[in-house]
RODRENMAR-845484 format. One record per residue (C-alpha): x, y, z; residue in three letters; chain. Coordinates in pm, 1 decimal, m for minus. Layout:
# RODRENMAR-845484
+----------+----------+----------+------+-------+
:        x :        y :        z : resn : chain :
+----------+----------+----------+------+-------+
:        X :        Y :        Z :  Ala :     A :
...
+----------+----------+----------+------+-------+
END
This chain:
# RODRENMAR-845484
+----------+----------+----------+------+-------+
:        x :        y :        z : resn : chain :
+----------+----------+----------+------+-------+
:     25.3 :      0.5 :      3.9 :  Met :     A :
:    136.5 :    372.8 :    m63.6 :  Arg :     A :
:     13.5 :    706.2 :     20.0 :  Ile :     A :
:    144.0 :    996.7 :   m160.1 :  Tyr :     A :
:     95.6 :   1351.2 :      9.0 :  Met :     A :
:    197.0 :   1714.9 :    m64.3 :  Gln :     A :
:    120.4 :   2045.2 :     95.2 :  Asn :     A :
:     41.5 :   2394.4 :    m46.2 :  Gln :     A :
:    364.5 :   2574.4 :   m147.8 :  Pro :     A :
:    556.2 :   2782.1 :     95.1 :  Asp :     A :
:    673.3 :   3112.1 :     83.6 :  Glu :     A :
:    961.4 :   3026.4 :   m121.2 :  Ser :     A :
:    714.3 :   2822.7 :   m393.8 :  Gly :     A :
:    818.4 :   2479.8 :   m276.7 :  Asn :     A :
:    576.5 :   2185.4 :   m232.3 :  His :     A :
:    674.9 :   1950.5 :      9.6 :  Arg :     A :
:    556.0 :   1595.3 :    m10.6 :  Tyr :     A :
:    547.9 :   1294.1 :    230.8 :  Tyr :     A :
:    504.7 :    913.0 :    116.4 :  Gln :     A :
:    424.4 :    594.8 :    302.0 :  Leu :     A :
:    497.7 :    274.5 :    170.3 :  Leu :     A :
:    368.7 :    m37.4 :    341.1 :  Leu :     A :
:    549.4 :   m341.3 :    224.5 :  Gln :     A :
:    593.0 :   m735.4 :    374.9 :  Gly :     A :
:    923.5 :   m881.2 :    401.4 :  Asp :     A :
:   1063.7 :  m1215.0 :    362.7 :  Leu :     A :
:   1020.8 :  m1303.4 :    758.6 :  Leu :     A :
:    668.3 :  m1237.1 :    761.1 :  Ala :     A :
:    690.4 :   m907.9 :    929.2 :  Gly :     A :
:    673.1 :   m572.2 :    722.3 :  Cys :     A :
:    786.0 :   m221.9 :    715.6 :  Ser :     A :
:    658.3 :    127.3 :    658.8 :  Ile :     A :
:    896.6 :    323.9 :    454.2 :  Ile :     A :
:    841.0 :    701.3 :    550.5 :  Val :     A :
:    998.7 :    951.4 :    270.9 :  Glu :     A :
:    924.2 :   1307.6 :    294.6 :  Ser :     A :
:   1113.6 :   1671.2 :    144.7 :  Gly :     A :
:   1072.9 :   1900.7 :    m80.8 :  Val :     A :
:    944.2 :   1801.0 :   m438.1 :  Val :     A :
:   1225.3 :   1773.5 :   m692.6 :  Gly :     A :
:   1504.8 :   1729.6 :   m407.0 :  Lys :     A :
:   1633.5 :   1474.0 :   m222.9 :  Ala :     A :
:   1453.6 :   1363.8 :     69.3 :  Gly :     A :
:   1472.2 :   1192.7 :    416.7 :  Arg :     A :
:   1401.8 :    808.5 :    433.8 :  Ile :     A :
:   1277.3 :    668.2 :    743.9 :  Lys :     A :
:   1208.7 :    261.3 :    773.2 :  Arg :     A :
:    985.7 :    142.6 :   1081.9 :  Ile :     A :
:    972.0 :   m222.9 :   1141.6 :  His :     A :
:    674.1 :   m413.8 :   1268.3 :  Phe :     A :
:    577.1 :   m762.0 :   1321.9 :  Asp :     A :
:    218.8 :   m748.0 :   1256.3 :  Asp :     A :
:     42.2 :   m645.4 :    934.2 :  Trp :     A :
:   m261.5 :   m501.8 :   1085.9 :  Asp :     A :
:    m77.8 :   m302.6 :   1346.9 :  Glu :     A :
:    140.3 :   m158.9 :   1089.6 :  Ala :     A :
:   m147.4 :    m46.9 :    874.3 :  Gln :     A :
:   m343.8 :    135.7 :   1157.7 :  Glu :     A :
:      3.6 :    299.1 :   1215.8 :  Ser :     A :
:     17.3 :    409.3 :    857.2 :  Met :     A :
:   m299.6 :    543.7 :    854.2 :  Ile :     A :
:   m224.7 :    738.7 :   1190.5 :  Ala :     A :
:     61.7 :    886.2 :   1008.2 :  Met :     A :
:   m166.9 :    977.0 :    732.8 :  Arg :     A :
:   m409.8 :   1140.3 :    952.8 :  Asp :     A :
:   m137.8 :   1336.0 :   1145.1 :  Ala :     A :
:    m13.7 :   1446.9 :    848.5 :  Gln :     A :
:   m346.5 :   1571.2 :    674.2 :  Val :     A :
:   m388.7 :   1780.1 :   1007.9 :  Gln :     A :
:    m52.1 :   1961.0 :    945.1 :  Arg :     A :
:   m197.9 :   2060.5 :    616.4 :  Gly :     A :
:   m106.6 :   1787.1 :    364.4 :  Phe :     A :
:   m349.4 :   1668.7 :    100.7 :  Lys :     A :
:   m360.8 :   1299.5 :     m8.9 :  Val :     A :
:   m281.6 :   1295.4 :   m389.3 :  Met :     A :
:   m335.1 :    941.2 :   m446.0 :  Phe :     A :
:   m359.0 :    597.2 :   m265.8 :  Val :     A :
:   m208.5 :    272.7 :   m429.1 :  Gln :     A :
:   m263.1 :    m89.4 :   m315.5 :  Gly :     A :
:   m482.0 :   m280.6 :    m88.9 :  Gln :     A :
:   m618.8 :   m187.8 :    254.0 :  Glu :     A :
:   m663.6 :   m511.7 :    410.5 :  Ser :     A :
:   m446.0 :   m826.8 :    414.7 :  Gly :     A :
:   m159.3 :   m896.0 :    198.6 :  Arg :     A :
+----------+----------+----------+------+-------+
END
């Protein structure tokens, strides 16, 4: 599952982005990969590991909701929301 968000341009005209990617691993766990930064420039990447898919999905939705409250808009969602 992938969620891509952007906010309104800042005073310098730059859009910021925030992307969440949920993917399974080979050891029955999964990770949320968080990428954020300014559109067109190198961003920051962070990986958060979970042993449980449902827990990871709930965390991903909470991260999305937190960014929406900060002014980000969901541009697109890709993938399924339940199961693997």
